[in-house]
RODRENVO-372784 format. One line per 4 residues: number of its first residue (from 0); their letters; for each residue x, y, z of C-alpha. Coordinates in nm, 4 decimals. Layout:
NUM	a	X Y Z | ...
This chain:
0	mlqr	-2.1357 -3.1309 7.1751 | -1.8532 -2.9076 7.2211 | -1.5940 -2.9854 7.4999 | -1.2859 -2.8303 7.6130
4	rwcl	-1.0247 -2.9308 7.7655 | -0.8017 -2.7235 7.9577 | -0.4480 -2.8962 8.0674 | -0.1514 -2.7535 8.2290
8	hcvv	0.1563 -2.8292 8.0973 | 0.4644 -2.7958 8.3587 | 0.8189 -2.9261 8.2339 | 1.1397 -2.8676 8.5334
12	sfvg	1.4366 -2.8698 8.4521 | 1.7088 -2.8023 8.7001 | 2.0582 -2.5748 8.5627 | 2.3216 -2.6641 8.7823
16	yshp	2.2927 -2.7534 9.1671 | 2.3280 -2.3669 9.3110 | 2.0409 -2.2228 9.0846 | 1.6501 -2.2845 9.1848
20	pliq	1.4384 -2.5159 8.9830 | 1.3218 -2.3280 8.6604 | 0.9984 -2.4301 8.5637 | 0.8833 -2.3437 8.2303
24	iqkr	0.4918 -2.3240 8.1850 | 0.2833 -2.3752 7.8671 | -0.0691 -2.3409 7.9299 | -0.2653 -2.5000 7.5769
28	nlvn	-0.5771 -2.4672 7.4734 | -0.7146 -2.7321 7.2842 | -1.1180 -2.7878 7.2005 | -1.2670 -3.0389 7.0309
32	vklk	-1.4804 -2.9715 6.7513 | -1.6151 -3.1379 6.4903 | -1.8395 -2.9670 6.2577 | -2.1275 -3.1084 6.0237
36	wvkd	-2.0579 -3.1727 5.6969 | -2.2944 -2.9922 5.4573 | -2.3273 -3.0360 5.0954 | -2.2852 -2.7376 4.8442
40	tvld	-2.4805 -2.8027 4.5268 | -2.2474 -2.4797 4.3603 | -1.9202 -2.5762 4.4313 | -2.0104 -2.9933 4.4276
44	tvvs	-2.0897 -2.8749 4.0047 | -1.7891 -2.6976 4.0261 | -1.5668 -3.0097 4.1100 | -1.7735 -3.2638 3.9309
48	cgvq	-1.7521 -3.0746 3.6237 | -1.3636 -3.0290 3.6773 | -1.2854 -3.3947 3.6902 | -1.3642 -3.4264 3.2947
52	lkat	-1.2164 -3.0671 3.2114 | -0.9018 -3.2030 3.3979 | -0.9076 -3.4712 3.1789 | -0.9707 -3.3011 2.8970
56	stlv	-0.6760 -3.0733 2.9149 | -0.4257 -3.3274 3.0088 | -0.5229 -3.5740 2.7052 | -0.5228 -3.2352 2.5087
60	slvg	-0.1091 -3.1723 2.6943 | -0.0416 -3.5271 2.5786 | -0.1816 -3.4958 2.1753 | 0.0477 -3.1396 2.1956
64	srpd	0.2847 -3.2408 2.3153 | 0.3937 -3.4784 2.0152 | 0.5373 -3.3483 1.6730 | 0.2358 -3.4398 1.4653
68	yslp	-0.0180 -3.3777 1.7181 | -0.1535 -3.7253 1.7354 | -0.1373 -4.0357 1.9582 | -0.2535 -4.4152 1.9495
72	vycl	-0.5057 -4.4819 2.1622 | -0.2823 -4.7480 2.3714 | -0.0054 -4.4747 2.4581 | -0.3279 -4.2077 2.5893
76	sryr	-0.4591 -4.5383 2.7950 | -0.0949 -4.5389 3.0002 | -0.1847 -4.1642 3.1470 | -0.5355 -4.3335 3.2858
80	rqlg	-0.4190 -4.2688 3.6547 | -0.3261 -3.9019 3.5459 | -0.6636 -3.8334 3.4095 | -0.8947 -3.9545 3.7345
84	lpsd	-1.1551 -4.1259 3.4944 | -1.3879 -4.3577 3.6398 | -1.2545 -4.7154 3.6305 | -1.5557 -4.8457 3.3901
88	lkvs	-1.4741 -4.5373 3.1493 | -1.2423 -4.6163 2.8462 | -1.0375 -4.3716 2.7279 | -1.1353 -4.4060 2.3999
92	tfir	-1.4709 -4.3949 2.4877 | -1.4128 -4.0585 2.6759 | -1.2231 -3.9012 2.4195 | -1.4647 -3.9805 2.1442
96	rypn	-1.7647 -3.7590 2.3664 | -1.6178 -3.4429 2.2265 | -1.5126 -3.4818 1.8371 | -1.4957 -3.1106 1.8137
100	ifqe	-1.1272 -3.1610 2.0354 | -1.0635 -3.4439 1.9378 | -1.0277 -3.6263 1.5702 | -1.0238 -3.9981 1.5110
104	fyrp	-0.8326 -4.1749 1.2806 | -0.6790 -4.5387 1.1772 | -0.2997 -4.6612 1.1235 | -0.2166 -5.0176 1.0860
108	dsgg	0.0174 -5.1353 1.3594 | 0.3138 -5.3099 1.2557 | 0.0914 -5.6096 1.1636 | -0.1622 -5.4715 0.9776
112	tpvp	-0.3971 -5.3969 1.2278 | -0.5779 -5.1178 1.2015 | -0.5486 -4.9001 1.5537 | -0.7478 -4.5601 1.6576
116	wykl	-0.5202 -4.2492 1.6716 | -0.6469 -3.9237 1.8035 | -0.5176 -3.5518 1.6670 | -0.6676 -3.1908 1.7672
120	tpea	-0.8577 -3.0481 1.5872 | -0.7626 -2.6754 1.3865 | -0.9871 -2.5644 1.7026 | -0.8585 -2.7411 1.9515
124	ldvy	-0.5055 -2.6851 1.8241 | -0.5605 -2.2859 1.8470 | -0.6511 -2.3053 2.2117 | -0.3752 -2.4677 2.2761
128	sqem	-0.1034 -2.3158 2.1172 | -0.2669 -2.0122 2.3135 | -0.2090 -2.1952 2.6499 | 0.1829 -2.2833 2.5555
132	rfiy	0.2113 -1.9154 2.5024 | 0.0529 -1.8448 2.8375 | 0.2571 -2.0426 2.9891 | 0.6571 -1.9893 2.8578
136	ehcy	0.5706 -1.6111 2.8230 | 0.2736 -1.4269 2.9679 | 0.2637 -1.6176 3.3145 | 0.6057 -1.8241 3.2673
140	vdil	0.7589 -1.5908 3.5682 | 0.4289 -1.6312 3.7560 | 0.4144 -2.0745 3.7352 | 0.8141 -2.0222 3.8001
144	nrlq	0.7164 -1.8531 4.1274 | 0.4607 -2.1144 4.1977 | 0.7036 -2.3868 4.1769 | 0.9365 -2.2226 4.4124
148	kllm	0.7171 -2.1575 4.6782 | 0.5859 -2.4887 4.6789 | 0.9340 -2.6114 4.7905 | 0.9599 -2.3591 4.9915
152	ltke	0.6717 -2.4687 5.2072 | 0.8463 -2.7790 5.2449 | 1.0900 -2.8799 5.5323 | 1.3924 -2.9655 5.3046
156	rllp	1.2700 -2.7333 5.0022 | 1.2782 -3.0812 4.8694 | 0.9613 -3.2944 4.6769 | 0.9530 -3.6457 4.4884
160	lhti	0.9291 -3.5699 4.1153 | 0.6439 -3.7784 4.1818 | 0.4397 -3.5637 4.4200 | 0.4600 -3.2726 4.1351
164	dqlr	0.3779 -3.4888 3.9393 | 0.0353 -3.5189 4.0924 | 0.0122 -3.1495 4.1590 | 0.0955 -3.0434 3.7782
168	wdlg	-0.2725 -2.9375 3.6606 | -0.3400 -2.7841 3.9625 | -0.0176 -2.5585 3.9796 | -0.0186 -2.4886 3.5815
172	lpyd	0.2838 -2.6691 3.4872 | 0.3400 -2.7702 3.1871 | 0.3435 -3.1120 3.0560 | 0.7513 -3.2440 2.9887
176	yenk	0.7580 -2.9388 3.3109 | 1.0929 -3.1340 3.4349 | 1.3200 -3.0975 3.1082 | 1.1254 -2.7589 2.9733
180	liak	1.1094 -2.5704 3.2826 | 1.3553 -2.7618 3.5731 | 1.6045 -2.8551 3.3662 | 1.6331 -2.5237 3.2147
184	rpel	1.6964 -2.3230 3.5412 | 1.9916 -2.4708 3.6800 | 2.0578 -2.2464 3.9648 | 1.7661 -2.2983 4.0865
188	fsfv	1.6478 -2.6867 4.0575 | 1.8493 -2.9362 4.1152 | 1.7674 -3.3291 4.0708 | 1.8353 -3.5262 4.3368
192	klpd	1.8019 -3.9147 4.4407 | 1.6033 -3.9767 4.7310 | 1.6986 -4.2583 4.9914 | 1.3990 -4.4626 4.8074
196	arvg	1.5439 -4.4356 4.4731 | 1.3449 -4.1877 4.3435 | 1.4129 -3.8451 4.1855 | 1.3467 -3.5524 4.3357
200	vkll	1.3700 -3.1987 4.3100 | 1.5490 -2.9843 4.5433 | 1.5457 -2.5765 4.5644 | 1.8566 -2.4453 4.5557
204	vwdd	1.7861 -2.0634 4.6449 | 1.5599 -1.8947 4.9062 | 1.3850 -1.6353 4.7838 | 1.2724 -1.3734 5.0775
208	clal	1.0277 -1.2069 4.8439 | 0.8507 -1.5226 4.7806 | 0.8284 -1.6419 5.1867 | 0.5098 -1.4265 5.1993
212	shle	0.1979 -1.5965 5.2550 | -0.1105 -1.5072 5.0684 | -0.2853 -1.3812 5.3520 | 0.0179 -1.1889 5.4581
216	sgns	0.0505 -0.9996 5.1459 | -0.3027 -0.9015 5.1973 | -0.2541 -0.7430 5.5468 | 0.1199 -0.6054 5.5398
220	nlve	0.0124 -0.3918 5.8486 | -0.0639 -0.6189 6.0954 | 0.2110 -0.8444 5.9732 | 0.4776 -0.5426 6.0683
224	kkga	0.2762 -0.5677 6.4047 | 0.3217 -0.8908 6.4405 | -0.1081 -0.9001 6.4991 | -0.3792 -1.1942 6.4686
228	lafp	-0.4134 -1.2383 6.1392 | -0.7920 -1.4135 6.0461 | -0.8740 -1.6107 5.7523 | -1.1936 -1.5034 5.5083
232	irft	-1.5334 -1.7254 5.6979 | -1.7965 -1.8294 5.4154 | -2.0372 -2.1248 5.5276 | -2.2584 -2.3132 5.3105
236	rgfg	-2.6230 -2.1299 5.2663 | -2.8446 -2.2840 5.5905 | -2.5427 -2.4195 5.8010 | -2.6252 -2.3845 6.1733
240	lkkn	-2.3004 -2.2743 6.3912 | -2.4358 -2.2634 6.7322 | -2.3588 -2.0415 6.9527 | -2.0353 -2.1363 7.1177
244	cmew	-1.9076 -2.2676 6.8192 | -1.8879 -1.9634 6.6927 | -1.7212 -1.8298 7.0111 | -1.4468 -2.0771 7.0327
248	lnew	-1.3992 -1.9791 6.6316 | -1.3849 -1.6082 6.7047 | -1.1310 -1.7055 6.9819 | -0.9349 -1.9272 6.7374
252	qklp	-0.9034 -1.6089 6.4668 | -0.7704 -1.4373 6.7428 | -0.4867 -1.6288 6.8066 | -0.1044 -1.5360 6.6799
256	ytsp	-0.0964 -1.6224 6.2654 | 0.2567 -1.8510 6.2194 | 0.3984 -1.7568 5.8724 | 0.4047 -2.1601 5.6334
260	yvda	0.6989 -2.0512 5.5349 | 0.8776 -1.9868 5.9058 | 0.9987 -2.2855 6.0886 | 0.7430 -2.4078 6.3384
264	shld	0.9177 -2.6943 6.5201 | 0.9236 -2.5182 6.7927 | 0.4705 -2.5484 6.8152 | 0.3147 -2.7633 7.0403
268	prtd	0.0873 -3.0125 6.7891 | -0.1539 -3.0384 7.0367 | -0.2315 -2.6601 7.0670 | -0.4897 -2.4468 6.8664
272	vsek	-0.2190 -2.2605 6.7817 | -0.0236 -2.5123 6.5680 | -0.3071 -2.6008 6.4288 | -0.4090 -2.2471 6.3151
276	rivg	-0.0423 -2.2774 6.1380 | -0.1651 -2.5903 5.9658 | -0.4713 -2.4119 5.8540 | -0.2258 -2.1605 5.7211
280	vfhe	-0.0285 -2.4234 5.5217 | -0.3171 -2.5685 5.3337 | -0.4739 -2.2008 5.2742 | -0.1312 -2.1540 5.1388
284	llhl	-0.1208 -2.4403 4.9540 | -0.4505 -2.3799 4.7986 | -0.3779 -2.0534 4.6838 | -0.0590 -2.1790 4.5201
288	tilr	-0.3443 -2.3593 4.2375 | -0.5053 -2.2396 3.9488 | -0.8314 -2.3201 4.0732 | -0.7688 -2.2827 4.4203
292	rmer	-0.8608 -2.6774 4.4737 | -0.7064 -3.0237 4.5032 | -0.7078 -3.3953 4.5876 | -0.7264 -3.4382 4.9353
296	knvs	-0.5198 -3.7616 4.8706 | -0.3027 -3.5579 4.7402 | -0.2581 -3.3558 5.0231 | -0.1919 -3.6176 5.2567
300	nmrg	0.0848 -3.7278 5.0437 | 0.2836 -3.4395 5.1201 | 0.2481 -3.5262 5.4958 | 0.6522 -3.6340 5.5328
304	plam	0.7684 -3.3312 5.3731 | 0.5575 -3.0801 5.5159 | 0.6461 -3.2034 5.8496 | 0.2961 -3.2180 5.9943
308	pqkf	0.1632 -3.4459 6.2341 | -0.0374 -3.7407 6.1911 | -0.4086 -3.6949 6.0539 | -0.3737 -3.3525 5.9905
312	tkaf	-0.5834 -3.3176 5.7110 | -0.8645 -3.3451 5.9860 | -0.8302 -2.9527 6.0174 | -1.0740 -2.9870 5.6985
316	erhp	-1.3372 -3.1262 5.8958 | -1.3229 -2.8548 6.1604 | -1.3146 -2.5674 5.9724 | -1.5762 -2.5687 5.7059
320	gify	-1.6290 -2.2357 5.6878 | -1.2723 -2.2040 5.5177 | -1.2542 -2.4910 5.2864 | -1.5224 -2.7149 5.1309
324	iskk	-1.4511 -3.1021 5.0667 | -1.6459 -3.2378 4.7701 | -1.7015 -3.5514 4.7540 | -1.7874 -3.5879 4.4145
328	ggtq	-1.6235 -3.7709 4.0764 | -1.5191 -4.0826 4.3332 | -1.2502 -3.9133 4.5316 | -1.2330 -3.5926 4.8252
332	tvvl	-1.1365 -3.2280 4.6866 | -1.0684 -2.9480 4.9133 | -1.1931 -2.6212 4.7764 | -1.0711 -2.3123 4.9291
336	reay	-1.4324 -2.1214 4.9800 | -1.3165 -1.7607 4.9507 | -1.2177 -1.7876 4.6439 | -1.5635 -1.8792 4.4828
340	drge	-1.8503 -1.6460 4.4257 | -2.1993 -1.8198 4.3242 | -1.9430 -2.0722 4.1277 | -1.7478 -1.8727 3.9558
344	liek	-1.3926 -1.8210 4.0478 | -1.3360 -1.4045 4.1955 | -0.9446 -1.3688 4.0620 | -0.8973 -1.5226 3.7623
348	hpla	-0.5474 -1.6876 3.6414 | -0.4705 -1.6475 3.2554 | -0.5222 -2.0036 3.2375 | -0.8196 -2.0083 3.4435
352	dire	-0.9509 -1.8493 3.1076 | -0.7929 -2.0880 2.9228 | -0.9590 -2.3994 3.0712 | -1.3066 -2.1887 3.0341
356	kyas	-1.2589 -2.2127 2.6793 | -1.1860 -2.6201 2.7122 | -1.5348 -2.6605 2.8964 | -1.6710 -2.4484 2.6351
360	mmkk	-1.5612 -2.6598 2.3517 | -1.6525 -2.9653 2.5742 | -2.0120 -2.8517 2.6436 | -2.0429 -2.7883 2.2305
364	gfld	-1.8976 -3.1286 2.1635 | -2.1358 -3.3218 2.3482 | -2.4391 -3.1669 2.2700 | -2.3653 -3.1910 1.8773
368	rsrg	-2.2453 -3.5339 1.8763 | -2.5555 -3.6080 2.0422 | -2.7572 -3.5094 1.7806 | -2.5821 -3.6808 1.5276
372	lyme	-2.3952 -3.4012 1.3702 | -2.0509 -3.5637 1.3536 | -2.1851 -3.8412 1.1595 | -2.0265 -3.7659 0.8420
376	erra	-1.7006 -3.7852 0.9921 | -1.7625 -4.0771 1.1663 | -1.8146 -4.2383 0.8448 | -1.5557 -4.0905 0.6918
380	sedd	-1.3209 -4.2414 0.9667 | -1.4798 -4.6139 0.9379 | -1.4075 -4.6024 0.5558 | -1.0129 -4.5605 0.6409
384	lvki	-1.0436 -4.8325 0.8488 | -1.2171 -5.0219 0.5666 | -0.9409 -4.9961 0.3175 | -0.7067 -5.1104 0.6001
388	hfgg	-0.8739 -5.4165 0.7201 | -1.0488 -5.5017 0.4257 | -0.8879 -5.3701 0.1247 | -1.1248 -5.1173 0.0379
392	krsv	-1.4592 -5.3729 0.1155 | -1.7492 -5.1729 0.2556 | -1.8115 -5.3389 0.6128 | -1.8331 -5.0982 0.8776
396	fefe	-1.7821 -5.1266 1.2356 | -1.6610 -4.9938 1.5453 | -1.3283 -5.0385 1.7274 | -1.3424 -5.0134 2.0985
400	sete	-1.0572 -5.1501 2.2541 | -0.7842 -4.9410 2.3636 | -0.5237 -5.2100 2.2636 | -0.4524 -5.4530 1.9956
404	tdfs	-0.7665 -5.6577 1.8954 | -0.8235 -5.9116 1.6686 | -1.1142 -5.8462 1.4508 | -1.1492 -6.1987 1.2816
408	gphm	-1.4149 -6.4499 1.4131 | -1.7989 -6.4878 1.3561 | -1.8115 -6.3715 1.7647 | -1.7654 -6.0300 1.6906
412	lkew	-2.1153 -5.8108 1.7816 | -2.0854 -5.4569 1.8837 | -2.3871 -5.2235 1.8908 | -2.3688 -4.8343 1.8758
416	qygl	-2.5858 -4.5265 1.8314 | -2.7057 -4.5199 1.4151 | -2.6951 -4.9443 1.3630 | -2.5630 -5.2540 1.4555
420	lvwd	-2.2997 -5.4705 1.3258 | -2.3803 -5.8026 1.2572 | -2.2173 -6.1337 1.1416 | -2.4160 -6.3019 0.8726
424	rkat	-2.2884 -6.6413 0.8671 | -2.3567 -6.7085 0.4692 | -2.1356 -6.4071 0.3969 | -1.7684 -6.3413 0.3857
428	apsw	-1.7786 -6.0390 0.5989 | -1.9666 -5.8504 0.8482 | -2.2732 -5.6467 0.7454 | -2.4318 -5.3015 0.8522
432	ktis	-2.7739 -5.2846 0.9048 | -2.9687 -4.9733 0.9942 | -3.2087 -5.0335 1.2993 | -3.2921 -4.7169 1.4101
436	kfgk	-3.6633 -4.7333 1.3829 | -3.6860 -5.0347 1.5926 | -3.5714 -5.2386 1.8472 | -3.3035 -5.1827 2.1053
440	qrem	-3.1883 -4.9091 1.8670 | -3.5100 -4.6681 1.9091 | -3.4555 -4.6799 2.2971 | -3.1128 -4.5441 2.2465
444	dmqw	-3.2232 -4.3195 2.0250 | -3.4677 -4.1722 2.2905 | -3.2052 -4.2262 2.5869 | -2.9392 -3.9868 2.3647
448	tela	-3.2132 -3.7729 2.3137 | -3.3298 -3.7126 2.6994 | -2.9592 -3.7122 2.7664 | -2.8617 -3.3893 2.5465
452	hsve	-3.2018 -3.1867 2.6992 | -3.0671 -3.2839 3.0079 | -2.7319 -3.1777 2.9731 | -2.8575 -2.8255 2.7495
456	kssm	-3.0702 -2.7233 3.0445 | -2.8194 -2.8596 3.3245 | -2.5593 -2.6434 3.4067 | -2.2371 -2.8683 3.2983
460	fvhy	-1.9306 -2.7705 3.1914 | -2.0309 -2.4076 3.2475 | -1.8455 -2.3483 3.5289 | -1.5005 -2.5478 3.5337
């Protein structure tokens, strides 16, 4: 139920003894509004597919950053937190879903144990090269400006490097951006040591040309007249908004707009004007991202640098026509509604097109793998493994561990799509038995076939 709280806040101060009391009256109109969350299946699909896309793109950047475009699985596993994968999903299992992007091979470690390595396929390497050309040539100034504007949103033009790391993929920053981007522009950025011993990035130069929000740039006439700017509103289909809520929203839209790049310390945090400024900061922050969305926890971590009040992210829930909170992927993701039309970005950044190529490759690789089209490559990889560990004797098995694992011992038992590794106590080495026509393997084949058909019919990986 909508409730209004009208409050008259008076501050009385005496200036000397010969002057009458100076009374300052500030009238604030704060409305308690909590609109019901309504599921948006289209945007949920976009977010759900984006989780896997982010993980794949991050892995491609990690592998592509190496001189030989290859890394062992234990190195990739160190970046699990950046990938955002479920805790029960191993990095190696995720990588093997897309054999048209990552090619698996084995190398012995210092102790002679075979360790899985992954390198980019020629097709993936071509897309990665296109991405690097966009970042360092065509979109270099744009990405640099995004980083500048992010720091300009903060109170001290300063952010911890760890916070920027969390936003790296959202902003389109390259891997190792601190060395390849920030360190090469000492006239703009500086590394500083924070009180908690962490490293921060400080903006040295304020650019008035960049201190213009996306909403202001599209309403330059109203900005010159210092008029009220209204945010674009889009509700989920079937979203019922009561009349009194609609009246409040119309009044709220007519309130003065405070630019996110100006000092707002004079605003009372308990007023609707202050809340509109908070919404404006979120609106601008999401517009700085490539895909116009961001994890809610990453926004919450910026409360201090943005000088926001407690529970400031409640504005997402109070304005579902501007923001949508998706609960897919085991986290909450904030999506800017105005940026999407039927699940597609209206204004696409060149890097968004690159990510669409990755998404298309992911869909194709997943379906082809489920049909068994990459079995020959898998067998070749196993042959390399056998040569390393058994000296050329054919005893096929699958290496699943993300760390160095001991292969010895009769306890070793592992199933996978086209066969079963069994240990014959009378034999001197493991033996491979194909059981595709009976037992559990038949059930697994049926599950893979059903999964492939369901994915092919669904919109998985179509949207990013």
